[in-house]
N, C-alpha and C positions, 0 to 999 in steps of 0.2 A: 463419489456427490457430483452431480454434475451443476457444474455454477456456469457465469458467460461467456468463459472459455469452453463449456466443454469437460471429460472427465478428469477428475483430479490426477493432474501424475506431478510428484513433487517436482520445482525446477532447484536444482544445486544450486548452494549458494556460491558453489565455483565461475558460475556464470557473474561477470561483470556485470554486463546492461542490457535488463533483459529492458524488451519496447512492448508493452501490453499496448493492445490496440483500443479505441478509441470509447471512452466511456457512456453506458449507458443512460437514462438514468430509470431508475426502477419503480417508480411511484406514478400514477397519474393525474396526480391534485396538478391543479393552476401555482401551487405556488413551486410546484419541479420542475427542472428543463431540464433539458439534455446538456451537459458538459463536453470540451475538449478533452484534448486525451493528456493521459498523466503519465504517468509509469515509475517502475520500481526499480531501484540498480540495490545487488544481491553482492557483497562484498565475500571475499572466497573463507571456507570454509571447511576444516578438518573432518566432518561430518558426512558432509551435502545432508543432510536428516532434512534441514529446513529448507521449506519451499512457498511460494503465494501460489494457494490454492485458488484465490478469486478476490478481485478488486472492480467494486464500485464508487464511483462519482454520483451524484446531482448537483442543479442548485437549489437553493432554496432558504426564502428570507434571502435575497443576495448574498446569500453564504455558499462557499464550496464545501460538501459536506462528501467524506471520505470516507469508507471503511474496505478493511484488507482483514484476508484472515490467513494467517501462519498458521502452516499446517506439519508440525514434527508427526515426521514415517519413521520414525525411531524410537524405541523402546526406552529409549532414557529420556527425562527431563534437559531441556538445554537453554542458556539465555544469552540471546539476541538483544544487541541496542537498534533504534528506530528513530530516524527523525523525521518529518517533514517540511523536505523546499517550496514555497509556494511562487508561484510564474503568473506571468500577467503574461496577455495571448500575444507579446513579442515575446514570449520565454527570457523575461529580466528579473530578477527576481522583486515583489513587490513587499517583504518581512524579511529580519535579521533573519539570521541560520539561530532554528532552536536548538536545544539543547539537547544532546545523546539520551533516549528514556530505556530506560532497562524492560525487558517483558523477558517474563518465563515461561516457555513454552512446555507442557507436562507430555510425554514419553504416548507415541498415537492419538497426537486429541491435535483439538484447531485453539489458535487462544483469533480474539476479531477484535483488530485496533480501528477504531470510530473516534473521529477529529473532523474539525473544521474550522476552515480557512478563516483565519486573524483582520483579513482582511476584505472587502468588498470587490479592491480589486484583485484578486486571485482569478487567473482562469483556468489554471491546468496546476500540477503539481507532481514535484520527485519525492518519490517514498524512498531511504533510503535505510537497507537493515544490514549491521555487521554481528557478527562477531564478536568474544570481547576479548577473544584472544588479538 
């Protein structure tokens, strides 16, 4: 799969801090514009099968819109938990911590997470993904 960062290579959950390059706007309409940096943090996982294959962000209607593709490279169904932390241009939190959300990623498949920032003040984000163990 070709994405924003090239061909898919699973990023093992064992990689503790994964900083992804600046996000690019995917739309060309006037309501969309380029967004600053966003990144994902992946916590250790025994299987090392879950990875982020693509991460996209754009600003639309004054809100930050983010899509992240999680890929399960194993043949087995995996459950993970994720949450977003919303940050301003100085890296300070602009919203209370969100609760962890469960996500099931079936074997050899991809699951897309789509979310909008809860505040107009958010200019970047941190996506945290962890296994239930």
